N, C-alpha and C positions, 0 to 999 in steps of 0.2 A: 495352466493359470493363466489367467486374465485381470490381473493386476495392475495397474498404470503406476509405469515408475516417472518420476516428476521429473528427473534430469532433461536439462534442455529444454523442458517445455509451460516455461514460466515469463512475462514478457512485462516489464516494468519503465512505463512511461511518464514523464513529466508535461503538464499542460499549466501554463501559465492562465489562460482560461478554456472554457468550452461552450460549444452554442448549446448544449443540452446535457443537463448531466444523466441523465437517464437512458439517453442515445445518444452520445456523443458519433462525430461523422467518422469514418473511416478517414479521411481526408486529414483531417487536423489528429487523429492517435496517428498516422502514418508521418506525419513533418514533425511531430514532438519528441523532444530528446531523448532517448531510448538510454537509458541507465541500466538496464538487463548485467552488461556485461562487467559492470564498476560494484555492483551486488556482490556480497560474499554468498557463496554456499546455502551458509545458513543465515544470511542477513535480513531476510522481506520475515516482518513480524506485523501480522496483521490480527492482531488478537480479540474479540469482540465478548463481551459480559453481558449479559440480560441480568439486571436489577430486579427481583421478587416485587411486590405490593402486598402486602400483609391485607386479604380480606376475611379476617376472622372479626367477631364481636366478643363482647362479654358473656354470650352464650357457647361459644365454641368450646370443643374438647377438645379438636384436634386444630394444629397451625395450616393455614388453609392460605395460597399464596395466587395470583396472579400474572402474569409478564407485565413487566417493569421497561423502564429505560433503556435503550440497550447503547455503552459506554464504550470507544473502540482504542484498543493500546497499540498504536501505532510508532515502529523505529525501523529505521533500515542502516544494517551496517556495510559499509563503501571499503573497497581497498583505497589506499592513496593512489595517485595518479604521477609520472613523471612529466606529460605532459600537458598544455592547456586544454586539450582534449577532453584528457582521462580526469583532468580536474574540475570538468565543468560541474559536477553533482556538487563539489566543495565550495565552488563563486558561485555557484546559484543559489542553493538550499541552506542561505544563511538565516539567521535569528527575525524571525517576525515575517519571513517570505510566506503568500500566500499562494496557493495554488491547487491543483485536480492530482492527486497521486490514481494512476491508473494503472491496474492488474490484469491480465489476460493468463489463463491457466489452462491447462491439458491441450496446448496449439504447439508447434516446434517455432520455437523462438524466432527464427527466420522467417516466418511466414505474415506476410503483409496482413494487416487489420483488413477485413473485411466485413461487411455489411450481413448482420444477422449473429456474429461471435458474441457470445456472451463476456461481460467486461464489469470490474469491478470500479468504481468512482467512489474517491476520497478527498472531499474539500476537507483539505489542511493548510493549518500553520506548521511551519517548522519552529523547531525549538534549537536550543542551544546547544551546537555539535559537540561531541566529545571525541578526542581521539583516544584511539583504546591504547592499554599500555603495552609496551612491546613485550611479543616474545620469542622465542629461539623458531627457527624455520616455519615461518608465518610471515605473511605480507601486512605492512602500516594498516592500521584499519583505523576509521570513526563512525561514530554513531549519529543518526541525526535523529531525533524523536520529532514525532507530528501529534498535534491535538485536530482532530474535527471539528469545526466552526463551522457546519450545516449538516442537513441530513446526508450520510452515507449511502449510495446507491448500490449495495451489492451483488444486483441482480440487474444491470442495467445491460442494453443489447445493442452491439454500434450500427449507425443508420446507414 
């Protein structure tokens, strides 16, 4: 079987600024805070929804549509940390904070960013973080909703 198992193959970094959204440099991505180890295994939610544009007319006998705008639903669920370094996402991603969420998939997490790698770049504004209800046999968690404030580049390439 040749199915790709995703464990350990997704990296998430936070950039306060980028030189280029479509071609961020390896240097700026490698220097960015890496939040991957603070995110729960199911905590990266990046869901696009494509709207439909009605192209029918009064004469139509079939509903027809074309592709419309894309809306991104982004939310990250983090583990609560006990040290300042572990708490960096909590203290950085506060309501109203703008920046760039950069996601790299299908490459081992320990691998440094390098030219030619595919990445997803989302210019986001952070919403109000929310602590999750405590549960038995789970770490303490909180979620940060994010709103895309400019065109997302889901097919960016590292320069």
